[in-house]
C-alpha positions as CSV (number, residue, x, y, z in Angstrom):
1,M,94.8,-12.2,13.4
2,A,94.0,-15.8,14.1
3,L,97.2,-17.9,14.3
4,R,95.5,-21.2,13.8
5,K,93.3,-21.8,10.7
6,D,90.4,-24.2,10.4
7,I,90.9,-26.8,7.7
8,W,87.7,-28.7,6.9
9,R,87.4,-31.9,5.0
10,P,84.0,-33.5,4.1
11,A,83.2,-37.2,4.0
12,I,80.4,-39.5,2.8
13,V,79.1,-41.6,5.6
14,M,77.5,-44.9,4.5
15,A,74.5,-44.5,6.7
16,T,71.2,-42.5,6.7
17,A,71.0,-39.4,8.8
18,E,68.2,-41.1,10.8
19,A,70.6,-44.0,11.7
20,I,73.4,-41.6,12.7
21,I,71.0,-39.5,14.9
22,A,69.6,-42.6,16.5
23,K,73.1,-43.9,17.3
24,G,74.4,-40.4,18.3
25,S,77.6,-40.8,16.4
26,I,79.1,-41.4,13.0
27,A,81.7,-43.8,14.6
28,G,81.4,-47.4,13.3
29,F,79.9,-46.5,10.0
30,P,82.1,-46.8,6.9
31,L,83.0,-43.4,5.3
32,M,84.8,-42.1,2.3
33,W,86.7,-38.8,2.4
34,L,86.3,-36.2,-0.3
35,P,89.6,-35.2,-2.0
36,P,92.0,-33.1,0.0
37,M,92.9,-29.6,-1.0
38,G,96.2,-27.7,-1.2
39,S,97.9,-25.9,1.6
40,F,95.6,-23.5,3.5
41,Q,92.7,-24.4,1.3
42,F,89.6,-26.5,2.1
43,I,86.2,-27.7,1.0
44,A,83.3,-27.7,3.5
45,D,79.6,-27.6,4.0
46,P,78.6,-30.6,1.8
47,F,75.1,-31.0,0.6
48,G,74.0,-33.8,-1.8
49,L,71.4,-34.6,-4.4
50,W,71.0,-37.9,-6.2
51,R,70.0,-37.9,-9.9
52,D,70.2,-40.6,-12.5
53,G,72.2,-42.9,-10.3
54,R,74.8,-40.2,-9.5
55,L,75.4,-38.3,-6.3
56,Y,76.1,-34.6,-6.8
57,V,77.9,-33.2,-3.8
58,F,77.9,-29.4,-3.6
59,V,80.6,-27.8,-1.4
60,E,82.1,-24.5,-0.4
61,T,85.6,-24.1,-1.7
62,Y,87.9,-21.7,0.2
63,D,91.4,-20.4,0.0
64,Y,92.9,-18.3,2.8
65,R,94.8,-16.3,0.2
66,V,91.5,-15.1,-1.3
67,R,89.0,-15.4,1.5
68,I,85.9,-15.4,-0.7
69,G,84.2,-18.8,-0.8
70,A,82.7,-20.2,-3.9
71,I,80.6,-23.3,-4.7
72,E,81.8,-26.4,-6.5
73,V,80.1,-29.7,-7.3
74,L,81.8,-33.2,-7.1
75,V,80.0,-35.9,-9.0
76,Y,80.1,-39.6,-7.8
77,D,78.8,-42.6,-9.6
78,A,76.7,-45.3,-7.9
79,D,80.0,-47.0,-6.7
80,F,81.1,-43.7,-5.2
81,R,83.9,-43.1,-7.8
82,L,84.5,-39.4,-8.4
83,V,83.7,-38.8,-12.1
84,D,83.6,-35.0,-12.4
85,R,84.3,-31.9,-10.5
86,Q,83.4,-28.3,-11.6
87,P,82.8,-24.8,-10.2
88,V,79.2,-23.9,-10.3
89,L,78.6,-20.6,-8.5
90,A,80.7,-17.6,-7.6
91,E,79.7,-14.0,-6.6
92,P,81.7,-10.9,-5.5
93,W,80.8,-11.9,-1.9
94,H,81.5,-15.0,0.1
95,L,79.4,-18.1,-0.6
96,S,79.1,-21.2,1.5
97,Y,76.5,-23.7,2.9
98,P,75.2,-24.7,-0.6
99,L,71.9,-26.3,0.5
100,V,70.4,-28.0,-2.6
101,F,66.9,-29.4,-2.8
102,E,64.1,-30.2,-5.2
103,A,60.7,-28.6,-4.8
104,E,57.8,-27.1,-6.8
105,G,59.1,-28.9,-10.0
106,E,62.5,-27.2,-9.8
107,T,66.0,-27.7,-8.4
108,W,67.1,-25.0,-6.0
109,M,70.2,-23.8,-4.1
110,L,70.0,-21.6,-1.0
111,P,73.7,-20.7,-0.2
112,E,74.9,-18.8,2.8
113,A,75.7,-15.2,1.5
114,H,75.0,-12.8,4.4
115,R,77.8,-10.5,3.2
116,S,75.6,-9.6,0.3
117,N,73.1,-8.3,2.9
118,Q,70.3,-10.4,1.4
119,L,69.2,-14.0,1.0
120,T,69.1,-15.2,-2.6
121,L,67.4,-18.4,-3.7
122,Y,69.0,-19.8,-6.9
123,R,67.3,-22.0,-9.6
124,A,69.1,-24.6,-11.6
125,V,69.1,-23.5,-15.3
126,D,71.3,-26.4,-16.4
127,F,71.9,-28.8,-13.5
128,P,74.4,-29.0,-11.9
129,T,76.6,-26.3,-13.3
130,R,74.4,-23.3,-14.2
131,W,72.3,-21.4,-11.6
132,E,70.3,-18.2,-11.8
133,P,69.0,-15.9,-9.0
134,A,65.3,-16.6,-8.7
135,H,64.0,-14.9,-5.6
136,I,65.2,-12.6,-2.8
137,I,63.8,-13.9,0.5
138,E,62.8,-11.0,2.7
139,L,63.1,-11.6,6.4
140,D,63.3,-9.8,9.7
141,H,67.1,-10.0,9.7
142,V,69.9,-10.8,7.3
143,A,70.0,-14.6,7.5
144,V,73.0,-16.9,8.2
145,D,72.9,-20.5,7.1
146,A,69.2,-20.3,6.2
147,T,67.7,-23.8,6.1
148,P,64.2,-24.6,4.6
149,V,62.0,-27.6,5.1
150,F,58.4,-28.3,3.9
151,H,56.2,-29.8,6.6
152,D,52.5,-30.1,7.2
153,G,51.7,-28.1,4.1
154,K,53.9,-25.2,4.9
155,W,57.5,-24.0,4.3
156,W,59.6,-23.3,7.4
157,L,62.9,-21.5,7.3
158,F,65.5,-21.7,10.1
159,Y,68.4,-19.2,10.3
160,T,70.5,-17.2,12.7
161,S,70.9,-13.4,12.5
162,A,73.9,-11.5,11.0
163,D,73.1,-8.4,13.1
164,R,75.9,-9.0,15.6
165,E,78.8,-11.5,15.5
166,P,77.6,-13.4,18.5
167,D,74.1,-13.7,17.0
168,K,75.4,-15.8,14.1
169,M,76.1,-18.6,16.6
170,T,73.5,-18.1,19.2
171,A,70.2,-16.6,17.9
172,L,67.9,-19.0,16.1
173,H,65.1,-17.5,14.1
174,V,62.1,-19.1,12.2
175,A,59.9,-17.9,9.4
176,H,57.1,-19.6,7.4
177,A,55.5,-19.3,4.0
178,E,53.0,-21.0,1.7
179,R,55.5,-21.0,-1.2
180,L,59.3,-20.8,-1.5
181,A,59.1,-17.4,-3.2
182,G,57.2,-16.1,-0.2
183,P,56.1,-13.9,1.2
184,W,57.8,-15.1,4.4
185,T,56.4,-14.3,7.8
186,P,58.9,-14.2,10.7
187,H,57.9,-16.0,13.8
188,P,56.6,-13.6,16.5
189,A,58.8,-15.3,19.1
190,N,62.1,-14.6,17.2
191,P,64.7,-15.4,18.2
192,V,63.0,-18.6,19.2
193,R,66.2,-20.0,20.8
194,V,69.3,-18.3,22.2
195,D,72.0,-20.9,22.9
196,V,75.6,-21.1,21.6
197,A,75.3,-24.9,21.8
198,S,72.2,-25.4,19.7
199,A,71.1,-22.5,17.5
200,R,73.0,-22.1,14.2
201,P,71.8,-24.6,11.5
202,G,74.2,-27.2,10.4
203,G,72.7,-29.4,7.7
204,M,69.6,-30.9,6.1
205,P,66.4,-31.1,8.3
206,R,64.6,-34.4,8.5
207,V,61.1,-35.3,9.6
208,I,61.4,-38.1,12.1
209,D,58.2,-39.5,13.8
210,G,56.3,-36.5,12.5
211,R,58.6,-33.8,14.0
212,I,61.2,-31.7,12.3
213,V,64.8,-32.5,13.4
214,L,67.2,-29.8,12.5
215,P,71.0,-30.4,12.8
216,V,72.4,-27.4,14.7
217,Q,76.0,-26.4,15.5
218,D,77.5,-26.6,19.0
219,C,79.9,-23.7,19.0
220,S,80.3,-23.6,22.8
221,H,84.0,-24.6,22.6
222,T,84.9,-23.7,19.0
223,Y,83.2,-22.8,15.8
224,G,81.5,-25.9,14.4
225,G,82.7,-28.0,17.3
226,A,79.9,-30.5,17.1
227,I,76.4,-31.2,15.7
228,R,73.3,-31.6,17.8
229,P,69.8,-32.7,16.7
230,L,67.2,-30.1,17.6
231,T,63.7,-31.6,17.6
232,M,60.8,-29.3,17.2
233,T,58.3,-30.3,19.8
234,V,55.9,-27.4,19.1
235,L,56.1,-25.5,15.8
236,T,53.2,-23.3,14.8
237,T,52.9,-19.8,13.4
238,E,52.5,-18.6,17.0
239,A,54.4,-21.0,19.3
240,F,57.8,-22.7,19.4
241,S,59.6,-25.2,21.6
242,A,62.3,-27.7,20.9
243,E,64.5,-30.3,22.6
244,V,68.2,-30.7,21.9
245,G,70.0,-34.0,21.7
246,D,73.5,-35.0,22.6
247,A,76.5,-33.8,20.6
248,L,77.8,-35.7,17.6
249,V,81.5,-35.2,17.4
250,A,84.3,-36.2,15.1
251,P,85.4,-39.7,16.1
252,A,89.1,-40.5,16.9
253,S,89.2,-42.7,13.8
254,C,89.0,-39.6,11.7
255,A,92.3,-38.1,13.0
256,P,93.6,-35.6,12.4
257,F,90.2,-34.2,11.5
258,V,88.9,-34.4,15.1
259,E,88.6,-30.8,16.2
260,G,85.1,-30.1,14.8
261,L,82.1,-31.5,12.9
262,H,79.6,-28.8,11.6
263,T,77.5,-30.3,8.8
264,L,75.1,-33.3,8.8
265,A,73.3,-33.4,5.5
266,A,71.1,-36.3,4.6
267,A,71.5,-37.6,1.0
268,G,69.2,-40.6,0.6
269,P,71.1,-43.7,1.8
270,V,74.2,-41.8,2.8
271,T,75.0,-38.7,4.9
272,L,77.4,-35.9,4.2
273,V,79.5,-34.5,7.0
274,D,82.6,-32.4,7.4
275,M,85.3,-32.4,10.1
276,K,88.1,-30.1,10.9
277,R,91.7,-29.8,12.1
278,T,93.5,-26.6,12.8
279,E,96.8,-25.7,11.2
280,L,99.6,-23.4,12.3
281,S,102.8,-22.9,10.3
282,L,105.2,-20.2,9.1
283,H,103.5,-20.5,5.7
284,G,100.1,-19.6,7.2
285,L,101.6,-16.7,9.1
286,S,103.2,-15.4,5.9
287,I,99.9,-15.5,4.1
288,E,98.4,-13.3,6.9
289,A,101.4,-11.0,6.8
290,V,101.1,-10.5,3.1
291,R,97.3,-9.8,3.4
292,E,97.9,-7.2,6.1
293,V,100.6,-5.4,4.1
294,R,98.4,-5.3,1.1
295,K,95.4,-4.0,3.2
296,L,97.6,-1.3,4.7
297,G,98.9,-0.3,1.2
298,R,95.3,0.0,-0.1
299,A,94.3,2.2,2.9
300,I,97.3,4.5,2.3
301,R,96.5,4.8,-1.4
302,T,92.9,5.6,-0.6
303,R,93.8,8.3,1.9
304,A,96.3,9.8,-0.5
305,S,93.7,9.8,-3.3
306,A,91.2,11.5,-1.0
307,R,93.6,14.3,-0.2
308,G,94.0,14.8,-3.9
């Protein structure tokens, strides 16, 4: 059992993603933290969408006592005052990385849900609180942190593979389609990149100077330790190459949340990020102990029931 727990906290950075990437840091830009959570709880993976002068920030909400993430929305007015907060999506499996975007006349969410063994694209029925499963995206692997972008008349989808635990951090895959609903065609070179420092998607792609720039996680020292911009220098249905930029890390001014930065999500004139600290306490250890005792009890009851 891990003795230290990652505690993430998102922030709104008052700068465009392009400006942050050009500078190579969020340091020096004003930022505003999202609300804190209770003990051994966090919110993470922020993605945003502006509508009618309001910023809708979708996040994963997580409690170490439950260990199944769900999706919430925090609504900010034009002056970045929090005016509403509501749960919007929960499933029997873990949800995170609630990437929201508008396309084909609809509003979509493509959350991370690899524990369901499939990739489900949700459509907003009543934005921002009601979503329905719209399409199952079929790929060559169960996808982790799938991240779409429309470029040069085609949809591209970046993701890592859930096949093996290391592949979630190291094996970048690509697929393409004419429409969001598919069919999706995996790239013949998959995995197109194998690198623990620059494979797992970590935010909203941008097209800069005609090239897709994908935020990717640098997990070489810790999960979500930093974000690097990955620029696609060649991206066709047959070929792939990319160049990775320097790491964007949590600045000292964000202490104590300086042990990781694993989301960089453009939202118009602002950018959403999240940073982490790790926490160790007797309370945290007691949570783990209770979970292990309950797990053992369930296993004993299951075996007893099987023996009849």
